[in-house]
Every structure is written in C-alpha cells, then in structure tokens.
C-alpha positions as CSV (number, residue, x, y, z in Angstrom):
1,X,-2.3,-43.9,-7.1
2,X,-5.4,-42.2,-8.3
3,X,-3.5,-40.1,-10.8
4,X,-1.7,-43.3,-12.1
5,X,-5.1,-45.0,-12.7
6,X,-6.4,-41.9,-14.3
7,X,-3.5,-41.8,-16.7
8,X,-3.8,-45.4,-17.6
9,X,-7.5,-45.1,-18.2
10,X,-6.9,-42.0,-20.4
11,X,-4.2,-43.9,-22.3
12,X,-6.6,-46.7,-23.1
13,X,-9.4,-44.4,-24.0
14,X,-7.1,-42.6,-26.6
15,X,-6.1,-45.8,-28.3
16,X,-7.3,-46.5,-31.8
17,X,-9.8,-49.2,-32.4
18,X,-7.1,-51.3,-34.1
19,X,-4.7,-51.0,-31.1
20,X,-7.5,-52.0,-28.7
21,X,-8.2,-55.0,-30.9
22,X,-4.5,-55.9,-30.8
23,X,-4.4,-55.6,-27.0
24,X,-7.6,-57.8,-26.7
25,X,-6.2,-60.6,-28.9
26,X,-2.8,-60.4,-27.2
27,X,-4.5,-60.6,-23.8
28,X,-6.5,-63.7,-24.8
29,X,-3.4,-65.3,-26.3
30,X,-1.4,-64.8,-23.1
31,X,-4.3,-66.1,-21.0
32,X,-4.4,-69.3,-23.2
33,X,-0.6,-69.8,-22.6
34,X,-0.7,-69.2,-18.9
35,X,-3.8,-71.3,-18.1
36,X,-1.8,-74.4,-19.0
37,X,1.8,-74.5,-17.7
38,X,1.4,-78.3,-17.5
39,X,1.9,-79.2,-21.2
40,X,5.3,-80.9,-20.7
41,X,3.8,-82.9,-17.8
42,X,0.9,-83.9,-20.0
43,X,3.2,-85.0,-22.8
44,X,5.4,-87.1,-20.4
45,X,2.2,-88.6,-19.0
46,X,1.3,-89.8,-22.5
47,X,4.5,-91.8,-22.4
48,X,7.1,-89.5,-23.9
49,X,10.7,-89.5,-22.6
50,X,12.8,-86.4,-22.2
51,X,14.5,-87.2,-25.5
52,X,11.2,-87.7,-27.3
53,X,10.0,-84.4,-25.9
54,X,13.1,-82.8,-27.3
55,X,12.6,-84.4,-30.7
56,X,9.0,-83.3,-30.9
57,X,9.9,-79.8,-29.9
58,X,12.6,-79.8,-32.6
59,X,10.0,-80.7,-35.2
60,X,7.8,-77.8,-34.1
61,X,10.7,-75.4,-34.1
62,X,11.9,-76.4,-37.6
63,X,8.4,-75.8,-38.9
64,X,8.3,-72.4,-37.2
65,X,11.6,-71.4,-38.9
66,X,10.5,-72.6,-42.4
67,X,6.9,-71.1,-42.3
68,X,7.9,-67.8,-40.7
69,X,10.6,-67.1,-43.4
70,X,8.0,-67.4,-46.1
71,X,5.1,-65.7,-44.3
72,X,7.3,-62.9,-43.0
73,X,8.1,-61.8,-46.6
74,X,4.5,-62.3,-47.8
75,X,3.2,-60.2,-44.8
76,X,5.4,-57.3,-45.9
77,X,4.0,-57.6,-49.4
78,X,0.4,-58.7,-48.9
79,X,-2.4,-58.3,-46.3
80,X,-0.9,-58.9,-42.8
81,X,-4.4,-59.4,-41.3
82,X,-5.1,-62.2,-43.7
83,X,-1.8,-63.9,-43.0
84,X,-2.5,-63.7,-39.3
85,X,-6.0,-65.2,-39.5
86,X,-4.6,-68.2,-41.5
87,X,-2.1,-68.9,-38.8
88,X,-4.6,-68.3,-36.0
89,X,-6.9,-70.8,-37.5
90,X,-4.2,-73.5,-37.5
91,X,-3.4,-72.4,-33.9
92,X,-6.9,-73.5,-32.8
93,X,-6.1,-77.0,-34.0
94,X,-3.3,-77.3,-31.4
95,X,-5.2,-77.5,-28.2
96,X,-8.0,-79.4,-30.0
97,X,-5.4,-82.1,-30.9
98,X,-4.1,-82.3,-27.4
99,X,-7.6,-82.7,-26.1
100,X,-8.3,-85.6,-28.4
101,X,-4.9,-87.3,-27.8
102,X,-4.9,-90.6,-26.1
103,X,-1.4,-91.8,-27.1
104,X,2.0,-90.6,-28.3
105,X,1.1,-90.6,-32.0
106,X,-1.4,-87.7,-31.4
107,X,1.6,-85.6,-30.3
108,X,3.0,-85.5,-33.8
109,X,0.2,-83.5,-35.4
110,X,0.0,-81.3,-32.3
111,X,3.6,-80.3,-32.6
112,X,3.2,-79.9,-36.4
113,X,0.2,-77.5,-36.0
114,X,2.1,-75.6,-33.3
115,X,5.1,-75.0,-35.6
116,X,3.0,-73.9,-38.6
117,X,0.7,-71.7,-36.5
118,X,3.5,-69.9,-34.6
119,X,5.5,-69.4,-37.8
120,X,2.6,-67.8,-39.7
121,X,1.3,-65.7,-36.8
122,X,4.5,-64.0,-35.4
123,X,5.7,-61.9,-38.4
124,X,2.4,-60.2,-39.4
125,X,1.3,-59.8,-35.8
126,X,4.5,-58.2,-34.6
127,X,4.6,-55.9,-37.6
128,X,1.0,-54.7,-37.1
129,X,1.7,-54.1,-33.4
130,X,5.0,-52.3,-34.0
131,X,3.6,-50.1,-36.8
132,X,0.8,-48.8,-34.5
133,X,3.4,-47.1,-32.2
134,X,5.9,-44.3,-32.8
135,X,9.6,-45.0,-32.0
136,X,10.2,-42.2,-29.6
137,X,7.7,-43.5,-27.1
138,X,7.8,-47.2,-28.0
139,X,9.3,-48.5,-24.7
140,X,6.8,-46.5,-22.6
141,X,3.8,-47.6,-24.7
142,X,4.9,-51.2,-24.7
143,X,5.3,-51.1,-21.0
144,X,1.9,-49.6,-20.3
145,X,0.3,-51.9,-22.9
146,X,1.5,-54.9,-20.8
147,X,-0.9,-53.8,-18.1
148,X,-3.9,-54.4,-20.4
149,X,-2.4,-57.4,-22.1
150,X,-1.1,-59.3,-19.1
151,X,-3.6,-58.5,-16.3
152,X,-6.0,-61.2,-17.3
153,X,-3.2,-63.8,-17.0
154,X,-3.1,-63.2,-13.3
155,X,-6.2,-65.4,-13.0
156,X,-5.2,-67.8,-15.8
157,X,-2.8,-70.1,-13.9
158,X,-5.0,-70.2,-10.8
159,X,-8.0,-71.2,-12.9
160,X,-5.9,-73.8,-14.7
161,X,-4.6,-75.1,-11.3
162,X,-8.2,-75.4,-10.0
163,X,-9.3,-77.2,-13.1
164,X,-6.4,-79.7,-12.8
165,X,-7.1,-80.3,-9.1
166,X,-10.8,-80.7,-9.8
167,X,-10.3,-83.4,-12.5
168,X,-7.6,-85.5,-10.9
169,X,-4.3,-83.6,-10.5
170,X,-1.2,-83.8,-12.6
171,X,-2.6,-86.6,-14.8
172,X,-3.9,-87.0,-18.3
173,X,-7.4,-86.8,-17.1
174,X,-6.7,-83.8,-14.8
175,X,-4.9,-81.7,-17.5
176,X,-7.1,-82.6,-20.5
177,X,-10.1,-80.2,-19.8
178,X,-7.7,-77.2,-20.0
179,X,-7.2,-77.8,-23.7
180,X,-11.0,-77.5,-24.3
181,X,-11.0,-74.1,-22.6
182,X,-8.0,-73.0,-24.8
183,X,-9.9,-74.0,-27.9
184,X,-12.9,-71.8,-27.0
185,X,-10.7,-68.8,-26.1
186,X,-8.8,-69.0,-29.3
187,X,-12.0,-69.1,-31.4
188,X,-13.1,-65.9,-29.6
189,X,-9.8,-64.3,-30.3
190,X,-10.0,-65.2,-34.0
191,X,-13.5,-63.8,-34.3
192,X,-12.4,-60.6,-32.6
193,X,-9.5,-60.0,-35.0
194,X,-11.6,-60.9,-38.0
195,X,-14.5,-58.5,-37.2
196,X,-12.7,-55.6,-35.6
197,X,-9.2,-55.2,-37.0
198,X,-8.9,-53.1,-40.2
199,X,-7.2,-54.5,-43.3
200,X,-3.4,-54.2,-43.1
201,X,-2.0,-54.1,-46.6
202,X,1.6,-52.6,-46.6
203,X,2.2,-49.7,-49.0
204,X,5.0,-51.4,-50.9
205,X,6.9,-50.8,-54.1
206,X,5.1,-53.1,-56.6
207,X,7.3,-56.0,-57.6
208,X,6.7,-59.5,-58.9
209,X,6.3,-62.1,-56.1
210,X,9.0,-64.7,-56.7
211,X,11.8,-66.5,-55.0
212,X,14.3,-64.1,-56.5
213,X,12.3,-61.1,-55.2
214,X,12.1,-62.7,-51.7
215,X,15.8,-63.2,-51.6
216,X,16.4,-59.6,-52.6
217,X,13.9,-58.3,-50.0
218,X,15.6,-60.2,-47.2
219,X,19.0,-58.9,-48.4
220,X,17.7,-55.4,-48.0
221,X,16.8,-56.1,-44.4
222,X,20.2,-57.8,-43.7
223,X,22.0,-54.7,-44.9
224,X,20.6,-52.6,-42.1
225,X,23.0,-51.7,-39.4
226,X,23.0,-54.2,-36.5
227,X,20.6,-56.6,-38.1
228,X,23.2,-59.4,-38.9
229,X,24.5,-59.2,-35.3
230,X,21.0,-59.3,-33.9
231,X,20.0,-62.3,-36.0
232,X,23.2,-64.1,-35.1
233,X,22.6,-63.4,-31.4
234,X,19.0,-64.7,-31.7
235,X,20.2,-67.9,-33.4
236,X,22.4,-68.6,-30.4
237,X,19.4,-68.0,-28.2
238,X,17.9,-71.2,-29.5
239,X,20.8,-73.2,-28.2
240,X,20.7,-71.5,-24.8
241,X,17.1,-70.6,-23.9
242,X,15.6,-73.1,-26.3
243,X,17.7,-75.9,-24.9
244,X,16.2,-75.6,-21.4
245,X,12.8,-74.3,-22.4
246,X,10.8,-77.6,-22.2
247,X,12.1,-78.5,-18.8
248,X,11.4,-75.7,-16.4
249,X,8.0,-76.8,-15.1
250,X,9.0,-80.5,-15.5
251,X,12.0,-79.8,-13.2
252,X,9.8,-78.1,-10.7
253,X,7.3,-81.0,-10.6
254,X,9.6,-84.0,-10.8
255,X,12.8,-82.8,-9.0
256,X,11.4,-80.3,-6.5
257,X,8.0,-82.0,-6.1
258,X,5.9,-78.9,-6.9
259,X,2.1,-79.5,-7.0
260,X,-0.3,-78.1,-9.6
261,X,-1.3,-75.4,-7.2
262,X,2.3,-74.4,-6.5
263,X,3.0,-74.2,-10.2
264,X,-0.1,-72.0,-10.7
265,X,1.2,-69.7,-7.9
266,X,4.6,-69.5,-9.7
267,X,3.0,-68.6,-13.0
268,X,0.6,-66.1,-11.4
269,X,3.3,-64.2,-9.4
270,X,5.5,-64.1,-12.5
271,X,2.7,-62.5,-14.5
272,X,1.9,-60.1,-11.6
273,X,5.5,-58.9,-11.3
274,X,5.7,-58.5,-15.1
275,X,2.6,-56.4,-15.1
276,X,3.7,-54.2,-12.2
277,X,7.3,-53.6,-13.5
278,X,6.6,-53.3,-17.2
279,X,5.7,-49.5,-17.2
280,X,8.9,-48.8,-15.3
281,X,10.9,-50.9,-17.7
282,X,9.3,-49.3,-20.7
283,X,10.2,-45.9,-19.4
284,X,13.8,-46.9,-18.6
285,X,14.0,-48.4,-22.1
286,X,13.3,-45.0,-23.6
287,X,15.6,-43.2,-21.2
288,X,18.6,-45.5,-20.7
289,X,18.6,-47.4,-24.0
290,X,17.3,-50.7,-25.3
291,X,20.3,-52.9,-25.1
292,X,21.3,-51.9,-21.6
293,X,17.9,-53.0,-20.3
294,X,18.2,-56.2,-22.3
295,X,21.6,-57.0,-20.6
296,X,20.3,-56.1,-17.2
297,X,17.3,-58.2,-17.5
298,X,19.4,-61.2,-18.4
299,X,21.4,-60.8,-15.2
300,X,18.2,-60.9,-13.2
301,X,17.2,-64.1,-15.0
302,X,20.5,-65.8,-14.2
303,X,20.0,-65.1,-10.5
304,X,16.4,-66.4,-10.7
305,X,17.7,-69.6,-12.4
306,X,20.3,-70.2,-9.6
307,X,17.6,-69.9,-6.9
308,X,15.2,-72.1,-8.9
309,X,17.7,-74.9,-9.4
310,X,19.4,-74.9,-6.0
311,X,16.7,-73.9,-3.5
312,X,13.5,-74.9,-5.2
313,X,12.7,-77.7,-2.8
314,X,11.1,-75.0,-0.7
315,X,8.0,-73.4,-2.2
316,X,9.1,-70.0,-1.0
317,X,12.2,-70.1,-3.1
318,X,10.3,-71.3,-6.2
319,X,8.1,-68.3,-5.8
320,X,11.1,-66.0,-5.3
321,X,12.8,-67.4,-8.4
322,X,9.6,-66.7,-10.5
323,X,9.4,-63.2,-9.1
324,X,12.8,-62.5,-10.5
325,X,11.8,-64.2,-13.8
326,X,8.8,-61.8,-13.9
327,X,11.2,-58.8,-13.6
328,X,13.3,-60.3,-16.4
329,X,10.1,-60.8,-18.5
330,X,9.3,-57.1,-18.1
331,X,12.6,-56.2,-19.9
332,X,11.1,-57.9,-22.9
333,X,9.7,-54.4,-23.9
334,X,13.4,-53.5,-24.7
335,X,13.8,-56.6,-26.9
336,X,10.6,-55.7,-28.7
337,X,11.6,-52.1,-29.2
338,X,15.2,-52.9,-30.3
339,X,14.1,-55.5,-32.9
340,X,11.4,-53.3,-34.3
341,X,13.6,-50.2,-34.7
342,X,16.5,-51.9,-36.4
343,X,14.4,-51.6,-39.6
344,X,11.8,-49.4,-41.1
345,X,8.0,-49.9,-40.9
346,X,7.8,-51.7,-44.3
347,X,10.4,-54.3,-43.3
348,X,9.2,-55.4,-39.8
349,X,7.5,-58.6,-40.7
350,X,10.7,-59.7,-42.5
351,X,12.8,-58.6,-39.5
352,X,10.6,-60.7,-37.2
353,X,10.8,-63.7,-39.7
354,X,14.6,-63.5,-39.7
355,X,14.7,-63.3,-36.0
356,X,12.2,-66.2,-35.5
357,X,13.9,-68.4,-38.2
358,X,17.4,-67.8,-36.8
359,X,16.2,-68.7,-33.3
360,X,14.3,-71.8,-34.2
361,X,16.6,-73.4,-36.8
362,X,19.4,-74.0,-34.3
363,X,16.7,-74.8,-31.7
364,X,16.1,-78.1,-33.6
365,X,19.4,-79.7,-32.5
366,X,19.3,-77.8,-29.2
367,X,16.0,-79.4,-28.2
368,X,17.3,-82.9,-29.0
369,X,20.5,-82.0,-27.0
370,X,18.4,-80.7,-24.1
371,X,16.4,-84.0,-24.0
372,X,19.6,-86.0,-24.1
373,X,21.2,-83.9,-21.3
374,X,18.1,-84.3,-19.2
375,X,17.9,-88.1,-19.7
376,X,21.6,-89.1,-19.8
377,X,23.6,-86.5,-18.0
378,X,21.6,-84.6,-15.3
379,X,18.3,-82.6,-15.1
380,X,20.6,-79.7,-14.1
381,X,22.6,-79.9,-17.4
382,X,20.2,-78.1,-19.8
383,X,20.0,-75.1,-17.5
384,X,23.8,-74.9,-16.9
385,X,24.5,-75.0,-20.6
386,X,21.8,-72.4,-21.2
387,X,23.4,-69.9,-18.7
388,X,26.9,-70.4,-20.1
389,X,26.0,-69.8,-23.7
390,X,23.6,-67.0,-23.0
391,X,25.8,-65.1,-20.5
392,X,29.2,-65.7,-22.1
393,X,28.3,-65.4,-25.8
394,X,24.9,-63.8,-26.5
395,X,25.0,-60.8,-24.2
396,X,28.6,-59.8,-25.3
397,X,27.3,-59.8,-28.9
398,X,24.5,-57.5,-27.9
399,X,27.0,-55.2,-26.0
400,X,29.6,-55.0,-28.7
401,X,27.9,-55.3,-32.1
402,X,24.2,-54.3,-31.8
403,X,23.7,-50.5,-31.9
404,X,21.1,-49.2,-29.5
405,X,18.1,-48.5,-31.7
406,X,17.6,-45.1,-30.1
407,X,20.5,-43.9,-32.2
408,X,19.1,-45.3,-35.5
409,X,16.7,-43.6,-37.9
410,X,14.5,-46.6,-38.8
411,X,11.3,-44.9,-39.9
412,X,12.4,-42.6,-42.7
413,X,14.6,-44.8,-45.0
414,X,12.5,-45.7,-48.1
415,X,12.9,-49.3,-49.1
416,X,12.9,-48.4,-52.8
417,X,16.3,-46.7,-52.2
418,X,17.8,-50.0,-51.5
419,X,16.5,-51.8,-54.6
C-alpha cells in the first residue's frame, strides 16, 4: 500500500504543468456533475412530463451535434485553449439559468446553453488531454489519472444530498441551491484553465478556412481504418444509451422510492468503485486490448441494469447495481484510448467531433422516443430497448469492424500525405 501511494505521488509530481491543469479542471467538472444527480427531478418538479423532458433533451443533443462538428474542425486548425474557454463560459450559464428558473420556459435556454457548451468544449478538451499522453502507456495513464480526477467526486454527491435535505428535500426549493454552488465551481475552473494552461495551437498544414476545407479535413479522418465503424457504432449509442439516459435517477426516485440521501449514496459508491478499479482497467487496456475491455465493461453494465430495474426497491440492491456501474465506468479508459488512437495527434478534435455528432444526432429522436416510452408504454421500456440495441448491435460492431488501436500506428502518419 505504501509503495502504491509512493508511485501515485511520484506519478503526479512528474506531470507537466499543463497536465496538472487538465486534471484540476476535469476534477472540478466531475464534481459539478456529481453534486447534482437531481436535475431530472428538478425539471419534472417545474412541471415537465417525461415527453417534454425528452424533447428538451433532444434540443440540447441537436445543438451538441451541430456545434461540435464546427468547433472540432476549428480546434484542429486554431487555438484549442481558446475554443475551450468559449465553451466553458457558455457552460457557466447552464446552472445559472436553472438557479433562476421558476417555470418551464426557463428550461429552454438552459438546454440550449447545455448543447452549445458541451458541443464546443468536448473536441478541444479531448484533443488537449489525449495529446499530452503517449499511446503505449495511454490506458495506464488514463487509469491512474482517474484517481486524481475522480477522487473529489466521492464527496460531491454526499454534499449535494445534504444541501437538498437541508433546504427541503427533492423539491424545487431543495435542489435550487446546488445550482449556485455549480456556478461558483465552474467559474473557478474557467479561471484555472485561463491562467495556467499554455496556448494550444496545432501545428497544421496552412490552408484556407472554408466549408470546402472543412469537408476535406473530415474526409481525411473518415479514411482512417476503423473510423467509419466507430462513428457508426457511436451513432447507435444515442438510440440505446441516450434513450434511457434522462430516466435513471427519475426511475430510482419515482418507481423505487429512493430518497435524496439514497441517491447520493448510489452516486458516491459508483465514483468510489470507478476510482479504485480505473488503474487496473487502464493496465488491462494496455495489455489485453482496448476493444476487449470495452465489450467486457458493457456486459457488467447489463448485469447492473437488471439488478437496478428488478431489485431496486431495496436500497442494498440499488447500491449493488451502482457498484457494477462504477466498474463499467472504469472501462471508459479503453473507450478514450481506442477513440484517440484511431487517428493521429493533429486529427483528434475532429475525431471527437465526429464521435460526438454521430452520437447526438440520432439521440434527438431517441430522447423523444424515450420520453414517449416512459409516459405511454412503461418506465421499464427505455431501459429494455437500450439493452437490446446496445448488446445486440453496437457491441458486435465493435467486435467485428473496429480494429484494436494497439495494432494501429496513429501517431506517425502525416496529415499532409492525405491531402
């Protein structure tokens, strides 16, 4: 144990200033997400139905797809730090809008800001993070990095739960103060990146910025081996994972009767398990291969889903289900590594943009479908459809058509050779 702590401390000490800054911002961002697992409950409390929640979610997802496609390309051509800061500023407006909301109309700008912010932030941030790490140790570094990035989230859900209980429980008045805390934290993260992260201007072949150039640049990425299959698989993810996404915590609260504290325990234990198992998953990702860990993680998620849906009336099984979800989350390092390594370092913002856009475009009808299934068929329906599409279509695509990135040389191919 002492040697492990020494190695982790040494690992952090040897990091560059930029990577430490990336870890700090990612840690704050994860804390912001985990302090408030009550967002769907808050939206319903303002008067939204399941269908309206699905429609609002689809609006946000459409904006993510549109904005990420443009900013992913610009981030590979211009200053990635600047692009991120623009998106992060819009992101601050999201919890601020929720905090000010007193009726359903306020939810429209909240979801608009969410879509624009997420679409702008994801491509440049993913590229900056990926390009700070070499391929051969990517899984291990991602896994160890999660210790620093995710550890503060252990306290986030508990703090959020205590705030909600203090101000009135799972009501508008009880949840509202959390949004103010999120605003403050996001401002701190923005200032941290602005003052400490170095400029990130990709060394690119100089070409005129135009729609024609953008199309050519994206075609270059799509010609890479495995990219089309990966993008297609991610697009189906929106129909499966995106379809059930808004309803997990809502199901726990309304169907199983989980309290704010129970939900905070679920989120906390999920984060803890993710942190504990991430280094192991990172090491396995480098040794066994990216796509095998991806597929195994999905199997664990399906088991957790079954326990959550069928046995969740008992708090113990809700916690057990979220433990398994935490293990599945830890396999996310394999998803990160696989996607980053399908392309070279000058193409990573575009790769992320293609992935994000593919996921979110089909998530637009999927979110509406999910809301309709919740309201008109059964609260179980979104989760059943999710498991069928994900397990029977997406994972077979990964198995058959996506080459394990360990076998690809993604760092050395010059982009100019493809022009």
